[in-house]
Structure formats: structure tokens, C-alpha cells
KEKE-3310 file (N, C-alpha, C; in steps of 0.2 Angstrom, whole numbers, plus 5000, padded with zeros to 4 digits):
npx = (4556:4565:4576:4580:4579:4588:4599:4597:4602:4613:4616:4614:4623:4637:4634:4637:4648:4655:4668:4679:4676:4683:4694:4700:4698:4711:4722:4729:4731:4735:4750:4753:4755:4765:4774:4778:4774:4782:4794:4800:4808:4806:4803:4789:4784:4789:4783:4782:4782:4772:4762:4758:4756:4747:4732:4732:4731:4718:4709:4713:4708:4696:4692:4696:4687:4677:4675:4678:4667:4656:4660:4666:4656:4643:4647:4647:4637:4627:4632:4632:4624:4613:4604:4601:4590:4581:4579:4576:4560:4555:4546:4553:4560:4573:4583:4582:4588:4600:4605:4605:4615:4624:4624:4625:4640:4647:4645:4651:4663:4665:4664:4677:4688:4684:4689:4702:4706:4703:4712:4721:4723:4729:4742:4744:4745:4740:4733:4718:4702:4686:4668:4668:4677:4672:4661:4667:4675:4663:4658:4666:4670:4655:4659:4668:4661:4652:4660:4661:4648:4648:4661:4654:4645:4654:4660:4665:4668:4672:4685:4689:4685:4697:4707:4704:4707:4719:4723:4720:4714:4724:4736:4732:4730:4743:4749:4738:4741:4743:4755:4765:4769:4760:4763:4779:4778:4781:4775:4759:4758:4756:4745:4734:4736:4730:4718:4711:4698:4703:4715:4709:4701:4711:4718:4710:4708:4718:4722:4710:4715:4729:4723:4719:4707:4697:4695:4684:4681:4685:4675:4668:4669:4671:4656:4655:4660:4656:4641:4643:4647:4635:4625:4630:4630:4614:4613:4615:4610:4596:4596:4599:4588:4581:4584)
npy = (5150:5161:5156:5144:5148:5155:5145:5137:5143:5145:5130:5126:5135:5129:5116:5120:5126:5116:5107:5119:5124:5116:5113:5124:5124:5117:5116:5131:5125:5112:5116:5125:5113:5103:5112:5119:5111:5095:5099:5108:5099:5098:5098:5103:5110:5096:5087:5080:5094:5094:5089:5101:5108:5106:5104:5119:5124:5120:5124:5138:5135:5134:5145:5157:5150:5151:5165:5171:5164:5173:5185:5191:5186:5195:5204:5208:5206:5216:5228:5228:5219:5224:5217:5217:5227:5220:5211:5219:5224:5211:5199:5192:5192:5202:5198:5185:5185:5188:5177:5169:5169:5169:5157:5149:5152:5148:5131:5132:5133:5124:5114:5114:5114:5100:5092:5094:5089:5076:5073:5074:5060:5050:5051:5047:5054:5051:5061:5069:5069:5075:5073:5088:5095:5095:5105:5115:5119:5125:5133:5144:5145:5153:5164:5171:5169:5179:5190:5193:5194:5210:5217:5217:5225:5236:5239:5250:5248:5235:5230:5234:5223:5212:5220:5223:5207:5204:5215:5214:5197:5189:5191:5188:5174:5170:5175:5169:5158:5149:5143:5147:5143:5156:5159:5164:5176:5194:5203:5208:5212:5196:5194:5200:5195:5182:5185:5184:5179:5166:5163:5158:5146:5139:5136:5128:5117:5113:5107:5098:5089:5085:5075:5080:5090:5103:5118:5128:5140:5147:5143:5151:5165:5164:5164:5177:5185:5181:5184:5198:5204:5199:5208:5218:5218:5216:5228:5236:5232:5233:5248:5252:5247:5260:5268)
npz = (5042:5034:5039:5033:5021:5016:5020:5011:5000:5003:5001:4987:4983:4986:4982:4968:4966:4970:4971:4967:4979:4988:4985:4985:5000:5004:5000:5003:5019:5016:5012:5024:5029:5025:5022:5036:5048:5040:5033:5044:5057:5072:5088:5099:5115:5119:5112:5094:5082:5071:5078:5087:5076:5069:5076:5076:5061:5058:5062:5059:5049:5046:5051:5040:5031:5035:5037:5022:5014:5018:5016:5007:4996:5002:5004:4989:4983:4991:4986:4972:4968:4973:4981:4995:4996:4992:5000:5010:5006:5007:5016:5024:5041:5046:5055:5055:5040:5043:5053:5047:5037:5048:5050:5039:5035:5045:5044:5032:5037:5046:5037:5031:5039:5040:5032:5032:5044:5039:5029:5037:5045:5039:5043:5055:5070:5081:5088:5093:5089:5095:5095:5101:5097:5085:5087:5094:5083:5073:5082:5080:5067:5066:5074:5065:5052:5059:5058:5045:5041:5045:5041:5027:5029:5033:5020:5007:4993:4981:4984:4998:5006:5003:5009:5021:5026:5023:5032:5044:5047:5040:5047:5060:5060:5058:5070:5081:5091:5079:5073:5081:5098:5109:5122:5121:5117:5120:5134:5134:5120:5121:5129:5124:5110:5114:5120:5110:5098:5087:5092:5106:5100:5093:5106:5112:5105:5103:5115:5119:5107:5111:5122:5132:5146:5138:5143:5146:5149:5135:5126:5130:5128:5114:5112:5118:5109:5096:5102:5102:5087:5080:5085:5082:5067:5069:5072:5061:5049:5051:5054:5042:5035:5042:5036)
capx = (4560:4567:4582:4580:4580:4598:4604:4594:4605:4623:4619:4615:4628:4641:4635:4639:4655:4659:4676:4681:4677:4685:4702:4703:4700:4712:4727:4735:4733:4741:4755:4756:4757:4769:4780:4780:4776:4786:4801:4802:4807:4807:4797:4785:4780:4789:4780:4783:4778:4766:4757:4757:4752:4739:4726:4732:4728:4712:4708:4715:4704:4689:4692:4696:4684:4670:4674:4679:4660:4650:4661:4664:4648:4638:4648:4646:4626:4626:4635:4633:4615:4606:4600:4599:4584:4576:4576:4571:4555:4552:4542:4556:4562:4581:4588:4583:4592:4606:4607:4605:4621:4630:4625:4630:4646:4648:4645:4654:4669:4666:4669:4684:4691:4686:4693:4709:4704:4702:4719:4730:4721:4735:4748:4743:4750:4739:4729:4711:4696:4680:4663:4668:4681:4668:4657:4672:4675:4657:4656:4672:4665:4650:4661:4670:4654:4650:4665:4660:4644:4649:4666:4653:4640:4659:4667:4663:4670:4673:4694:4690:4684:4704:4711:4703:4707:4725:4727:4716:4714:4729:4740:4729:4731:4747:4752:4737:4742:4742:4760:4768:4763:4759:4768:4784:4776:4780:4771:4757:4757:4754:4738:4730:4733:4728:4711:4706:4694:4707:4718:4705:4701:4719:4722:4705:4706:4725:4720:4704:4719:4731:4716:4716:4701:4698:4692:4676:4681:4686:4668:4662:4673:4669:4652:4652:4662:4651:4636:4645:4647:4630:4623:4634:4626:4609:4612:4618:4603:4591:4598:4599:4580:4577:4584)
capy = (5150:5165:5157:5138:5152:5158:5141:5130:5147:5142:5124:5129:5139:5124:5112:5121:5127:5111:5108:5125:5126:5110:5112:5131:5124:5110:5120:5133:5119:5108:5119:5125:5106:5104:5118:5119:5102:5092:5104:5111:5094:5099:5096:5110:5107:5092:5084:5082:5097:5093:5090:5106:5112:5101:5109:5126:5126:5116:5131:5144:5133:5137:5154:5157:5147:5153:5173:5170:5164:5176:5192:5192:5187:5197:5212:5209:5206:5222:5233:5229:5214:5227:5211:5220:5232:5217:5207:5227:5225:5204:5197:5188:5194:5206:5193:5177:5185:5189:5171:5162:5170:5164:5148:5145:5153:5142:5126:5131:5134:5116:5109:5117:5110:5093:5091:5094:5082:5070:5073:5072:5057:5045:5055:5044:5059:5052:5066:5067:5072:5072:5080:5095:5098:5098:5111:5120:5122:5127:5141:5148:5147:5157:5170:5175:5173:5189:5196:5193:5200:5217:5219:5215:5233:5244:5238:5255:5245:5227:5230:5234:5216:5209:5225:5220:5200:5205:5219:5208:5191:5186:5192:5183:5166:5166:5175:5167:5152:5144:5140:5143:5150:5165:5160:5166:5184:5200:5203:5214:5208:5191:5195:5203:5188:5174:5184:5184:5171:5163:5159:5154:5139:5135:5132:5122:5113:5109:5101:5090:5084:5080:5072:5084:5096:5109:5123:5132:5150:5149:5142:5158:5170:5163:5162:5184:5187:5180:5190:5206:5204:5199:5214:5225:5217:5218:5236:5240:5231:5237:5254:5253:5249:5265:5277)
capz = (5035:5031:5039:5030:5014:5017:5019:5002:4994:5002:4999:4981:4980:4990:4975:4961:4967:4976:4967:4967:4986:4992:4981:4990:5008:5006:4994:5006:5023:5016:5010:5031:5033:5021:5024:5043:5049:5036:5033:5050:5060:5077:5094:5104:5118:5122:5103:5088:5078:5069:5083:5087:5071:5065:5078:5075:5054:5058:5067:5055:5040:5051:5051:5033:5025:5036:5034:5013:5012:5020:5019:4999:4992:5005:4999:4979:4985:4995:4983:4967:4966:4977:4985:5002:4994:4991:5009:5013:5007:5007:5023:5026:5045:5045:5060:5051:5036:5047:5056:5040:5033:5051:5050:5032:5034:5050:5040:5029:5039:5048:5030:5025:5044:5043:5028:5035:5050:5037:5027:5043:5046:5039:5047:5064:5076:5087:5091:5095:5086:5094:5092:5104:5092:5080:5091:5093:5074:5072:5087:5079:5062:5067:5073:5059:5048:5058:5057:5039:5036:5050:5036:5021:5028:5033:5014:5003:4989:4980:4985:5007:5008:5004:5012:5029:5025:5022:5038:5050:5047:5041:5054:5065:5056:5059:5077:5086:5091:5077:5071:5088:5103:5111:5129:5124:5115:5124:5139:5134:5114:5124:5133:5117:5106:5119:5120:5103:5095:5086:5098:5109:5096:5094:5111:5115:5099:5106:5123:5114:5104:5117:5125:5140:5144:5136:5148:5144:5147:5128:5123:5131:5124:5109:5112:5119:5102:5093:5103:5098:5082:5080:5086:5077:5060:5069:5071:5052:5044:5054:5054:5034:5035:5045:5032)
cpx = (4564:4576:4585:4581:4588:4601:4602:4599:4611:4622:4619:4621:4636:4641:4637:4645:4659:4666:4679:4684:4681:4690:4702:4704:4707:4721:4733:4735:4739:4748:4757:4758:4761:4776:4783:4781:4780:4792:4806:4804:4809:4805:4796:4782:4784:4788:4783:4778:4770:4761:4754:4754:4746:4733:4726:4729:4720:4708:4707:4710:4698:4687:4690:4690:4675:4668:4676:4673:4656:4654:4662:4659:4645:4639:4646:4638:4622:4627:4633:4626:4610:4602:4598:4592:4579:4575:4576:4564:4552:4548:4549:4562:4571:4583:4587:4589:4601:4610:4607:4613:4625:4630:4627:4637:4649:4648:4649:4663:4670:4668:4673:4690:4690:4688:4700:4712:4707:4709:4724:4729:4727:4740:4749:4747:4746:4734:4721:4708:4689:4674:4663:4673:4676:4664:4662:4672:4670:4656:4662:4671:4660:4653:4664:4667:4654:4654:4663:4655:4643:4654:4660:4647:4645:4661:4663:4663:4671:4681:4692:4689:4693:4706:4709:4706:4715:4729:4723:4715:4719:4735:4737:4731:4739:4752:4747:4737:4739:4749:4766:4764:4766:4762:4775:4786:4777:4774:4763:4753:4753:4747:4733:4730:4731:4721:4707:4703:4699:4711:4717:4704:4707:4719:4715:4704:4713:4724:4715:4710:4725:4728:4716:4709:4702:4694:4686:4675:4682:4681:4666:4664:4673:4662:4649:4657:4656:4640:4637:4642:4641:4626:4624:4629:4618:4608:4612:4612:4597:4589:4595:4590:4577:4581:4582)
cpy = (5155:5161:5149:5141:5150:5151:5137:5137:5144:5136:5124:5131:5136:5119:5113:5121:5122:5109:5113:5126:5122:5112:5118:5129:5120:5113:5124:5130:5117:5112:5120:5119:5104:5106:5117:5112:5098:5094:5106:5104:5096:5096:5103:5108:5099:5086:5086:5088:5100:5091:5095:5109:5113:5105:5117:5127:5123:5119:5136:5142:5135:5143:5158:5156:5149:5162:5172:5166:5166:5184:5196:5192:5191:5203:5216:5210:5213:5228:5235:5224:5219:5220:5213:5223:5226:5213:5212:5224:5217:5205:5193:5192:5197:5201:5188:5177:5185:5182:5165:5162:5168:5159:5146:5146:5147:5136:5125:5129:5125:5112:5108:5113:5105:5091:5090:5090:5076:5068:5073:5063:5050:5044:5049:5048:5054:5059:5065:5070:5072:5076:5086:5098:5101:5104:5118:5125:5125:5134:5147:5151:5153:5164:5176:5178:5179:5192:5199:5199:5208:5221:5220:5222:5238:5243:5244:5252:5237:5227:5232:5224:5214:5211:5223:5212:5201:5209:5214:5200:5187:5186:5189:5176:5165:5168:5173:5161:5145:5140:5140:5148:5154:5166:5163:5173:5189:5200:5211:5211:5200:5191:5197:5198:5183:5177:5187:5177:5166:5159:5154:5146:5137:5131:5126:5116:5109:5105:5098:5083:5079:5074:5075:5088:5101:5113:5126:5138:5152:5147:5148:5165:5169:5165:5174:5187:5186:5183:5195:5207:5202:5204:5219:5224:5218:5223:5239:5238:5233:5245:5257:5254:5254:5270:5278)
cpz = (5032:5032:5034:5022:5013:5017:5012:4997:4994:5003:4993:4979:4982:4983:4969:4962:4972:4975:4969:4977:4991:4992:4987:4997:5010:5002:5000:5013:5020:5013:5016:5030:5030:5024:5031:5046:5047:5033:5038:5057:5066:5082:5097:5109:5120:5115:5099:5086:5076:5072:5087:5080:5068:5068:5077:5067:5054:5061:5064:5049:5041:5049:5045:5031:5028:5034:5026:5013:5014:5015:5009:4995:4994:5002:4993:4980:4986:4989:4976:4964:4971:4979:4991:5001:4993:4997:5010:5012:5005:5014:5025:5034:5045:5048:5056:5045:5038:5049:5051:5039:5037:5052:5043:5032:5039:5047:5037:5029:5044:5043:5029:5032:5044:5038:5029:5039:5048:5034:5032:5047:5047:5042:5053:5069:5082:5091:5091:5093:5088:5094:5097:5099:5088:5080:5090:5085:5072:5075:5083:5071:5063:5069:5068:5055:5050:5057:5051:5037:5042:5045:5028:5022:5027:5027:5011:4999:4985:4985:4994:5010:5009:5009:5018:5028:5027:5029:5045:5051:5045:5044:5059:5063:5056:5067:5079:5087:5085:5074:5077:5091:5104:5117:5128:5121:5121:5129:5135:5126:5118:5125:5128:5113:5109:5119:5114:5099:5092:5090:5103:5106:5095:5098:5115:5111:5101:5110:5118:5111:5106:5120:5132:5137:5142:5142:5145:5145:5138:5125:5126:5130:5120:5109:5113:5112:5096:5096:5099:5091:5078:5080:5082:5070:5061:5066:5065:5050:5047:5054:5047:5031:5036:5040:5027)
residu = (MET:GLY:ILE:ILE:THR:ILE:LEU:TRP:GLU:LYS:TRP:THR:GLU:PHE:LYS:ARG:ASP:PHE:TYR:LYS:ILE:THR:LEU:ALA:ALA:MET:VAL:ALA:PRO:LEU:MET:TYR:LEU:ILE:VAL:PHE:GLY:LEU:GLY:ILE:GLN:THR:THR:SER:HIS:GLY:GLU:PRO:TYR:LEU:ASN:PHE:LEU:ILE:PRO:GLY:VAL:VAL:SER:LEU:THR:THR:MET:ASN:GLY:SER:PHE:ASN:ALA:ILE:ALA:GLN:ASN:LEU:ASN:VAL:GLN:ARG:LEU:TYR:GLU:LYS:ALA:PHE:ASP:GLN:VAL:MET:ILE:SER:PRO:THR:PRO:LEU:TRP:GLN:PHE:ILE:VAL:GLY:GLN:ILE:LEU:GLY:GLY:SER:LEU:ARG:GLY:LEU:TYR:ALA:GLY:SER:ILE:ILE:VAL:LEU:LEU:THR:LEU:PRO:ILE:ARG:THR:GLY:LEU:ILE:PHE:ASN:GLY:LEU:SER:PHE:LEU:ILE:MET:LEU:LEU:ASN:GLY:ALA:VAL:PHE:SER:ALA:VAL:GLY:VAL:VAL:ILE:SER:PHE:LEU:ALA:LYS:ASN:HIS:ALA:ASP:VAL:PRO:ARG:PHE:SER:ASN:TYR:ILE:ILE:MET:PRO:MET:ALA:TYR:LEU:CYS:ASN:THR:PHE:PHE:SER:THR:ASP:GLN:MET:PRO:SER:GLY:LEU:ARG:GLU:PHE:LEU:SER:ALA:LEU:PRO:LEU:SER:GLN:THR:SER:GLY:MET:MET:ARG:SER:ILE:SER:ALA:GLY:GLU:ALA:ALA:GLY:PHE:THR:GLY:ILE:LEU:ILE:LEU:LEU:ALA:TYR:LEU:ALA:VAL:PHE:THR:GLY:ILE:ALA:PHE:TRP:PHE:ILE:TYR:LYS:LYS:LYS:ASN:LEU)
# end
């Protein structure tokens, strides 16, 4: 019941701010597509650059949608509304609170990514988005929702979350196989970037959209990231309980 309660909270928030959430999910990705996709007439890997760009933009949109849905709101609830104190004394198991937050954030990321998929359908690029694509989007959203939960615990004030986003999330959005391939990056940096969750998501989304098989290694890597950050989130909230 605890997980359902958290999801109901996220659903209520989504209904209340539906237009704001939808517009926020559309504006930046559309600018990327217009500026990079339509403004730069070139090819990548022997195909139109737009075909390379769209899967990357969908991937980073799920990342941004999930992280932003959790990190900022949860940080405000913890520091200013003292909502965590209420969770501590409620009968809701703490692990259900964390899982509910991660599921809610991943669904928000899936929604944001799905909007971009729908908006790009009229372009008729021939790209393929199937059930596995949406599963990967959901999993990528879960990873960055878990990251958002951890950051909400680490943040000391309201400004810390935007700082983390500027230092970590934004560079990943540009460097992790989204706007250009990491294949041409210097050795060492290339391997580091390729191992990051957004790079894995972009690579799998791009393979599926091209009609190729997506390696399940990427899914295992995303699951590993999800397990690590979820475990850290559990540690933080149970540590707070024992203080």
C-alpha cells in the first residue's frame, strides 16, 4: 500500500501540473531537434543525422524527466516541508517509500520520452520504436529517479540540486552518445563515457530504431546502476531513521 500511496501522490501532482509538465518535457528536446537535426544537414554513420539524433534525444529526455521529477521535489519535501519525518513515524515501510519514488519518477521519464517519440513520428524517418524501446526508457528513468533520490538526501540546501544537475546531468546529456557518437572520443574518456547509463540507453535505443538487435549487456548495466543507487537510497533513509 505504501508504494501505491506514493504513486497516487505522483499521479495527483501530474494531473495538477499536466500542462506545465508536458510543455517542459517538449520545449528543450524540440529545440535540440530543430537546431541540431534540421539546422545541421549532415550524415552520421551513413544515414541522416536526424536518424542518429532522435534516439539520443529521447534517451536524454527520459533522464531529465525522471531526475527532475524526483530530485527537486523530494529535496524540498525533506528540507522545508519535513515530509521525511512524517514518513518515519508512519506505518509505511521505508523501502516502499523509496520504491514508490523511483517508480513514479521512471513513469514521468517514460511519459516525457514518449512525447518526443510521438512528435517525431510525422517526420517519417523510418525509425523503429517498439515495446523494448519503451522498456529501456522506463529502466533508464528508474536509474535516474534513484539518482534523484540519492541527491535529494545529499543536498544541504535548495541550490544543491541545480548545481548537481549542472555539473553531472547536463554534461552527460551532451557527451553520452546523444548528439554525437563516443567512438571518436580519446581513449580512456571514451570507455568512461560509454559505461555511463545514458550512453548505454542511447546506444540501445539507436540499435532498436535502426532495426538491429539491442545487446542485453546494456540492460544488465542499467540494472546494476539501479541496484547500486537504490541500495544507497535505502542506506540513507534507514540511517536517518536510526539517528
